[in-house]
C-alpha positions as a LaTeX table, in Angstrom:
\begin{tabular}{lrrr}
\hline
Residue & $x$ (\AA) & $y$ (\AA) & $z$ (\AA) \\
\hline
Met1 & 109.47 & 144.56 & 235.00 \\
Glu2 & 105.74 & 144.21 & 234.44 \\
Ser3 & 103.66 & 147.34 & 235.03 \\
Thr4 & 101.43 & 147.37 & 238.11 \\
Asn5 & 99.09 & 149.91 & 236.57 \\
Pro6 & 95.54 & 148.78 & 235.81 \\
Lys7 & 94.69 & 148.18 & 232.16 \\
Tyr8 & 91.68 & 150.51 & 232.32 \\
Ser9 & 90.79 & 153.64 & 234.28 \\
Val10 & 87.08 & 154.49 & 234.40 \\
Ile11 & 86.45 & 158.17 & 235.15 \\
Val12 & 83.01 & 159.24 & 236.37 \\
Pro13 & 82.25 & 162.94 & 236.91 \\
Val14 & 79.54 & 163.08 & 239.56 \\
Tyr15 & 77.02 & 165.83 & 240.19 \\
Asn16 & 73.85 & 165.36 & 242.27 \\
Ser17 & 73.50 & 161.68 & 241.37 \\
Gln18 & 72.84 & 160.07 & 244.73 \\
Asp19 & 70.13 & 157.80 & 243.28 \\
Ser20 & 72.19 & 156.29 & 240.46 \\
Leu21 & 75.69 & 155.83 & 241.93 \\
Thr22 & 75.22 & 152.41 & 243.56 \\
Glu23 & 73.61 & 150.98 & 240.41 \\
Leu24 & 76.33 & 152.55 & 238.27 \\
Phe25 & 79.12 & 151.05 & 240.38 \\
Ser26 & 77.53 & 147.59 & 240.33 \\
Gly27 & 77.14 & 147.74 & 236.55 \\
Ile28 & 80.78 & 148.74 & 236.00 \\
Gln29 & 81.99 & 146.07 & 238.43 \\
Asn30 & 79.93 & 143.33 & 236.75 \\
Thr31 & 81.16 & 144.37 & 233.30 \\
Phe32 & 84.84 & 144.13 & 234.24 \\
Asn33 & 84.29 & 140.84 & 236.08 \\
Lys34 & 83.01 & 139.42 & 232.78 \\
Leu35 & 85.94 & 140.91 & 230.88 \\
Asn36 & 88.46 & 139.69 & 233.46 \\
Glu37 & 90.53 & 142.86 & 233.05 \\
Thr38 & 92.27 & 145.00 & 235.69 \\
Tyr39 & 90.68 & 148.38 & 236.24 \\
Glu40 & 90.34 & 151.31 & 238.60 \\
Leu41 & 87.42 & 153.63 & 239.23 \\
Val42 & 87.91 & 157.39 & 239.61 \\
Phe43 & 84.85 & 159.22 & 240.91 \\
Val44 & 85.09 & 163.02 & 240.81 \\
Asp45 & 82.35 & 164.71 & 242.84 \\
Asp46 & 81.84 & 168.14 & 241.28 \\
Ser47 & 80.69 & 169.72 & 244.57 \\
Ser48 & 77.29 & 168.00 & 244.63 \\
Ser49 & 74.59 & 169.53 & 246.81 \\
Asp50 & 72.91 & 166.18 & 247.54 \\
Asn51 & 74.18 & 163.05 & 249.31 \\
Ser52 & 76.44 & 161.88 & 246.45 \\
Trp53 & 79.74 & 162.26 & 248.34 \\
Asn54 & 78.54 & 160.19 & 251.31 \\
Ile55 & 77.28 & 157.46 & 248.99 \\
Leu56 & 80.64 & 157.36 & 247.20 \\
Gln57 & 82.42 & 156.93 & 250.54 \\
Lys58 & 80.01 & 154.14 & 251.44 \\
Ile59 & 80.70 & 152.37 & 248.14 \\
Lys60 & 84.44 & 152.54 & 248.80 \\
Lys61 & 84.13 & 151.22 & 252.37 \\
Glu62 & 81.96 & 148.31 & 251.25 \\
Asn63 & 84.31 & 147.37 & 248.38 \\
Leu64 & 87.81 & 147.50 & 249.83 \\
Asp65 & 89.03 & 144.93 & 247.33 \\
Ala66 & 88.19 & 147.25 & 244.42 \\
Ser67 & 90.55 & 150.02 & 243.26 \\
Ile68 & 88.48 & 153.16 & 243.83 \\
Ile69 & 89.72 & 156.76 & 243.97 \\
Leu70 & 87.36 & 159.42 & 245.32 \\
Ile71 & 87.92 & 163.12 & 244.62 \\
Gln72 & 85.76 & 165.94 & 245.89 \\
Leu73 & 86.17 & 169.31 & 244.19 \\
Ala74 & 86.12 & 172.52 & 246.21 \\
Glu75 & 83.37 & 174.02 & 244.05 \\
Asn76 & 81.37 & 173.23 & 240.95 \\
Phe77 & 83.72 & 173.43 & 237.96 \\
Gly78 & 81.62 & 171.62 & 235.36 \\
Gln79 & 81.72 & 168.18 & 233.77 \\
His80 & 84.73 & 168.69 & 231.51 \\
Lys81 & 86.99 & 170.09 & 234.22 \\
Ala82 & 85.88 & 167.35 & 236.61 \\
Thr83 & 86.77 & 164.75 & 233.97 \\
Leu84 & 90.15 & 166.41 & 233.43 \\
Cys85 & 90.74 & 166.19 & 237.19 \\
Gly86 & 89.99 & 162.47 & 237.05 \\
Leu87 & 92.53 & 162.12 & 234.25 \\
Asp88 & 95.23 & 163.65 & 236.44 \\
Phe89 & 94.63 & 160.94 & 239.06 \\
Ser90 & 94.21 & 157.99 & 236.70 \\
Asn91 & 96.87 & 155.36 & 235.99 \\
Gly92 & 95.33 & 153.05 & 233.39 \\
Asp93 & 96.76 & 152.17 & 229.99 \\
Tyr94 & 93.35 & 153.11 & 228.60 \\
Ile95 & 90.92 & 155.75 & 229.85 \\
Ile96 & 87.15 & 155.32 & 229.79 \\
Thr97 & 84.80 & 158.20 & 230.60 \\
Ile98 & 81.14 & 157.65 & 231.39 \\
Asp99 & 78.39 & 159.84 & 232.83 \\
Asp100 & 76.76 & 159.22 & 236.20 \\
Asp101 & 73.14 & 159.32 & 234.98 \\
Leu102 & 72.88 & 155.72 & 233.63 \\
Gln103 & 71.64 & 156.95 & 230.25 \\
Thr104 & 74.54 & 154.97 & 228.85 \\
Pro105 & 74.33 & 151.59 & 230.65 \\
Pro106 & 77.67 & 150.46 & 232.16 \\
Lys107 & 77.45 & 147.21 & 230.19 \\
Glu108 & 78.12 & 149.24 & 227.03 \\
Ile109 & 81.73 & 149.61 & 228.23 \\
Met110 & 82.23 & 146.11 & 226.86 \\
Lys111 & 81.47 & 147.34 & 223.32 \\
Leu112 & 84.14 & 150.04 & 223.58 \\
Ile113 & 86.76 & 147.63 & 224.90 \\
Ile114 & 86.01 & 144.91 & 222.33 \\
Phe115 & 86.25 & 147.47 & 219.52 \\
Gln116 & 89.47 & 148.87 & 221.01 \\
Lys117 & 91.05 & 145.41 & 221.10 \\
Lys118 & 90.10 & 144.78 & 217.47 \\
Asn119 & 91.53 & 148.19 & 216.44 \\
Pro120 & 94.67 & 148.78 & 218.56 \\
Asp121 & 95.88 & 151.58 & 216.25 \\
Ile122 & 92.87 & 153.78 & 217.03 \\
Asp123 & 93.68 & 156.31 & 219.77 \\
Leu124 & 90.16 & 157.52 & 220.56 \\
Ile125 & 86.82 & 155.72 & 220.28 \\
Tyr126 & 83.50 & 157.44 & 220.90 \\
Gly127 & 80.24 & 155.78 & 221.77 \\
Tyr128 & 77.57 & 157.40 & 219.59 \\
Tyr129 & 73.83 & 157.16 & 219.98 \\
Pro130 & 71.37 & 156.16 & 217.25 \\
Asp131 & 69.31 & 159.10 & 216.00 \\
Lys132 & 66.03 & 159.58 & 217.80 \\
Lys133 & 63.17 & 161.85 & 216.83 \\
Asn134 & 63.29 & 163.77 & 220.09 \\
Leu135 & 63.88 & 167.38 & 219.13 \\
Thr136 & 63.64 & 169.17 & 222.47 \\
Phe137 & 65.43 & 172.49 & 222.85 \\
Arg138 & 68.08 & 170.82 & 224.99 \\
Asn139 & 68.72 & 168.03 & 222.49 \\
Ile140 & 68.95 & 170.53 & 219.65 \\
Gly141 & 71.47 & 172.51 & 221.70 \\
Ser142 & 73.52 & 169.37 & 222.35 \\
Lys143 & 73.54 & 168.49 & 218.65 \\
Ile144 & 74.75 & 171.98 & 217.74 \\
Ile145 & 77.61 & 171.79 & 220.26 \\
Asn146 & 78.56 & 168.29 & 219.08 \\
Ser147 & 78.56 & 169.30 & 215.42 \\
Gly148 & 82.18 & 170.46 & 215.38 \\
Lys149 & 84.96 & 169.26 & 213.10 \\
Ile150 & 85.63 & 166.09 & 215.10 \\
Phe151 & 82.07 & 164.84 & 214.56 \\
Arg152 & 81.36 & 166.29 & 211.11 \\
Gln153 & 84.20 & 164.20 & 209.69 \\
Ala154 & 82.46 & 160.95 & 210.63 \\
Lys155 & 78.88 & 162.27 & 210.20 \\
Lys156 & 78.14 & 161.01 & 213.70 \\
Ser157 & 77.49 & 162.79 & 216.97 \\
Gly158 & 80.04 & 162.03 & 219.69 \\
Ser159 & 79.35 & 161.83 & 223.39 \\
Ser160 & 81.00 & 161.87 & 226.80 \\
Phe161 & 81.14 & 158.06 & 226.63 \\
Arg162 & 84.58 & 157.32 & 225.17 \\
Ile163 & 87.76 & 155.30 & 225.48 \\
Phe164 & 91.23 & 156.55 & 224.59 \\
Lys165 & 94.85 & 155.59 & 225.11 \\
Gly166 & 96.44 & 156.66 & 228.38 \\
Glu167 & 99.36 & 158.17 & 226.49 \\
Leu168 & 97.07 & 161.02 & 225.43 \\
Arg169 & 96.95 & 162.06 & 229.08 \\
Lys170 & 100.26 & 163.95 & 228.83 \\
Lys171 & 99.13 & 165.78 & 225.72 \\
Leu172 & 96.11 & 167.07 & 227.63 \\
Glu173 & 98.37 & 168.87 & 230.12 \\
Leu174 & 98.22 & 171.89 & 227.80 \\
Ala175 & 94.80 & 172.55 & 229.37 \\
Gln176 & 96.41 & 173.71 & 232.61 \\
Tyr177 & 95.23 & 177.16 & 233.70 \\
Arg178 & 92.69 & 177.41 & 230.89 \\
Asn179 & 89.48 & 179.18 & 231.83 \\
Phe180 & 87.31 & 177.18 & 229.45 \\
Ile181 & 87.78 & 173.43 & 229.00 \\
Tyr182 & 86.07 & 171.36 & 226.31 \\
Leu183 & 87.60 & 167.90 & 226.48 \\
Asp184 & 86.70 & 166.83 & 222.95 \\
Glu185 & 88.52 & 169.84 & 221.54 \\
Leu186 & 91.67 & 168.89 & 223.48 \\
Leu187 & 91.42 & 165.28 & 222.33 \\
Leu188 & 91.08 & 166.44 & 218.72 \\
Trp189 & 94.30 & 168.41 & 219.12 \\
Ser190 & 95.99 & 165.29 & 220.48 \\
Thr191 & 95.11 & 162.72 & 217.82 \\
Gly192 & 93.45 & 162.22 & 214.47 \\
Lys193 & 92.98 & 158.45 & 214.86 \\
Ile194 & 89.33 & 158.45 & 215.89 \\
Asp195 & 86.47 & 156.00 & 215.43 \\
Phe196 & 82.90 & 155.47 & 216.61 \\
Val197 & 80.82 & 152.61 & 218.04 \\
Glu198 & 77.04 & 152.65 & 218.32 \\
Val199 & 75.90 & 152.20 & 221.92 \\
Glu200 & 72.61 & 152.04 & 223.77 \\
His201 & 71.20 & 155.29 & 225.11 \\
Asn202 & 68.27 & 155.30 & 227.52 \\
Lys203 & 66.04 & 157.91 & 229.06 \\
Arg204 & 67.25 & 159.45 & 232.29 \\
Lys205 & 66.04 & 157.40 & 235.27 \\
Tyr206 & 66.74 & 159.92 & 238.02 \\
Asn207 & 66.63 & 163.71 & 238.29 \\
Lys208 & 66.98 & 166.14 & 235.41 \\
Ser209 & 69.97 & 166.94 & 233.28 \\
Gly210 & 72.37 & 169.57 & 234.63 \\
Tyr211 & 72.71 & 170.97 & 231.10 \\
Ser212 & 69.99 & 173.59 & 230.82 \\
Leu213 & 69.49 & 175.57 & 227.62 \\
Pro214 & 71.34 & 178.64 & 229.02 \\
Lys215 & 74.30 & 176.42 & 230.03 \\
Leu216 & 74.39 & 174.84 & 226.57 \\
Phe217 & 74.32 & 178.32 & 225.05 \\
Ser218 & 77.20 & 179.35 & 227.31 \\
Ile219 & 79.28 & 176.32 & 226.25 \\
Gly220 & 78.49 & 176.96 & 222.59 \\
Ser221 & 79.48 & 180.63 & 222.80 \\
His222 & 82.73 & 179.76 & 224.58 \\
Leu223 & 83.51 & 177.18 & 221.90 \\
Met224 & 82.95 & 179.81 & 219.24 \\
Leu225 & 85.17 & 182.35 & 220.98 \\
Phe226 & 88.04 & 180.26 & 222.30 \\
Ser227 & 88.27 & 177.27 & 219.98 \\
Asn228 & 88.92 & 179.06 & 216.71 \\
Ser229 & 89.72 & 182.46 & 215.18 \\
Thr230 & 86.29 & 182.92 & 213.56 \\
Pro231 & 85.16 & 185.84 & 215.80 \\
Ile232 & 88.36 & 187.76 & 215.06 \\
Lys233 & 87.90 & 187.18 & 211.32 \\
Ile234 & 84.27 & 188.31 & 211.57 \\
Met235 & 85.39 & 191.49 & 213.32 \\
Ile236 & 87.96 & 192.18 & 210.59 \\
Tyr237 & 85.61 & 191.56 & 207.64 \\
Val238 & 82.54 & 193.23 & 209.16 \\
Gly239 & 84.64 & 196.19 & 210.32 \\
Phe240 & 86.17 & 196.57 & 206.86 \\
Phe241 & 82.77 & 196.25 & 205.16 \\
Phe242 & 81.07 & 198.90 & 207.30 \\
Ser243 & 84.09 & 201.19 & 207.11 \\
Leu244 & 83.88 & 201.01 & 203.33 \\
Leu245 & 80.10 & 201.44 & 203.41 \\
Thr246 & 80.37 & 204.45 & 205.74 \\
Phe247 & 83.07 & 205.99 & 203.53 \\
Ile248 & 80.93 & 205.59 & 200.39 \\
Thr249 & 77.86 & 206.93 & 202.21 \\
Gly250 & 79.88 & 209.92 & 203.39 \\
Leu251 & 81.04 & 210.65 & 199.84 \\
Phe252 & 77.44 & 210.38 & 198.64 \\
Phe253 & 76.17 & 212.94 & 201.16 \\
Ile254 & 79.08 & 215.27 & 200.44 \\
Tyr255 & 78.26 & 215.02 & 196.72 \\
Arg256 & 74.59 & 215.85 & 197.40 \\
Lys257 & 75.57 & 218.76 & 199.59 \\
Leu258 & 78.02 & 220.28 & 197.11 \\
Ile259 & 76.16 & 219.63 & 193.86 \\
His260 & 72.49 & 219.76 & 194.81 \\
Asn261 & 72.81 & 221.82 & 198.01 \\
Val262 & 70.72 & 219.26 & 199.89 \\
Pro263 & 70.73 & 219.82 & 203.71 \\
Met264 & 72.24 & 216.97 & 205.74 \\
Gly265 & 69.38 & 214.93 & 207.16 \\
Tyr266 & 68.89 & 213.95 & 210.79 \\
Thr267 & 67.92 & 210.38 & 209.79 \\
Ser268 & 71.11 & 209.73 & 207.83 \\
Leu269 & 73.20 & 211.01 & 210.74 \\
Ile270 & 71.45 & 208.83 & 213.31 \\
Val271 & 71.63 & 205.73 & 211.07 \\
Ala272 & 75.37 & 206.22 & 210.57 \\
Ile273 & 75.95 & 206.64 & 214.32 \\
Leu274 & 73.88 & 203.61 & 215.29 \\
Phe275 & 75.54 & 201.38 & 212.70 \\
Ser276 & 79.06 & 202.34 & 213.71 \\
Thr277 & 78.27 & 202.19 & 217.44 \\
Ser278 & 76.73 & 198.71 & 217.21 \\
Ile279 & 79.79 & 197.39 & 215.35 \\
Leu280 & 82.11 & 198.97 & 217.92 \\
Leu281 & 80.17 & 197.47 & 220.84 \\
Leu282 & 80.15 & 194.00 & 219.25 \\
Ser283 & 83.89 & 194.20 & 218.60 \\
Leu284 & 84.64 & 195.45 & 222.12 \\
Gly285 & 82.56 & 192.62 & 223.61 \\
Ile286 & 84.52 & 189.99 & 221.68 \\
Ile287 & 87.85 & 191.62 & 222.58 \\
Ala288 & 86.81 & 191.76 & 226.26 \\
Ser289 & 86.10 & 188.01 & 226.24 \\
Tyr290 & 89.57 & 187.29 & 224.87 \\
Leu291 & 91.20 & 189.64 & 227.40 \\
His292 & 89.34 & 187.94 & 230.25 \\
Asp293 & 90.68 & 184.55 & 229.18 \\
Ile294 & 94.22 & 185.96 & 228.83 \\
Tyr295 & 93.96 & 187.56 & 232.28 \\
Ile296 & 93.02 & 184.23 & 233.89 \\
His297 & 95.84 & 182.45 & 232.06 \\
Ile298 & 98.44 & 185.04 & 233.11 \\
Asn299 & 97.35 & 184.88 & 236.74 \\
Lys300 & 97.54 & 181.05 & 236.59 \\
Lys301 & 94.09 & 180.41 & 237.98 \\
Pro302 & 93.92 & 176.62 & 238.43 \\
Thr303 & 91.59 & 174.63 & 236.21 \\
Tyr304 & 90.10 & 172.97 & 239.30 \\
Leu305 & 90.65 & 172.78 & 243.08 \\
Thr306 & 90.33 & 169.57 & 245.07 \\
Lys307 & 88.82 & 169.53 & 248.56 \\
Thr308 & 89.18 & 165.85 & 249.53 \\
Ile309 & 91.04 & 162.93 & 247.95 \\
Ile310 & 90.53 & 159.36 & 249.15 \\
Lys311 & 92.65 & 156.60 & 247.58 \\
\hline
\end{tabular}
């Protein structure tokens, strides 16, 4: 029996994008009309504070012949969790994710699909942007975050514009109850068959980016803590080094006291205390971050909560 599922599911995480949604929908619709492929649209409103939700409902009412799923989250969970929510409600054989800001024009979806058809063995295809000499603090932060193993291998910077096989959806279920979600990390765990396609990237037409420098720093620090064992290794090596250094320093002062009868200095005592205390505080901070994540996992705090679902 032939599957009734659409060939493609397009997931759009939405946050305060009331000005771009109608244009975005029209662009996606025109692209798939040219491709003559079946598709569905999954809009996930990440608790926008503007009129985005009402505009999404209007789009659905005016396009009853289109397959559109609207999801409104109970609070702001962030782009990656909103995208993961969209994945849970998608049915396509292939998943396409695209931002709501029109920086990647919807017509670029055609490039991903054409490349996917020519390379059916590839599980995950990223749209990457040509290098631009625009070194703002935010762009530098984005490049640092996107410089992980998945992107270093290809010497290209990935993006949230991607297409991957729907069968990876089940593998992403391991993200359930995780406090921190970084979708590219989960996709890397799921497959090693990855490729890249250069796509157009424009300046933002409406509003400002939701990724401020502090938010980028927060994502980067979470990636460092929860995506690898580097912090634990740092704690082990740094702790061992300073323990050895303190031991040698202690022997040195004992030697001076016994042989040369030199009085123990206030400076040496304070330096030793400050060094050891700073290492202890750093280690405790890292351990506390891990314990917080374990606590959330044990208590099964959901990755996201939906408020309204319209199919």
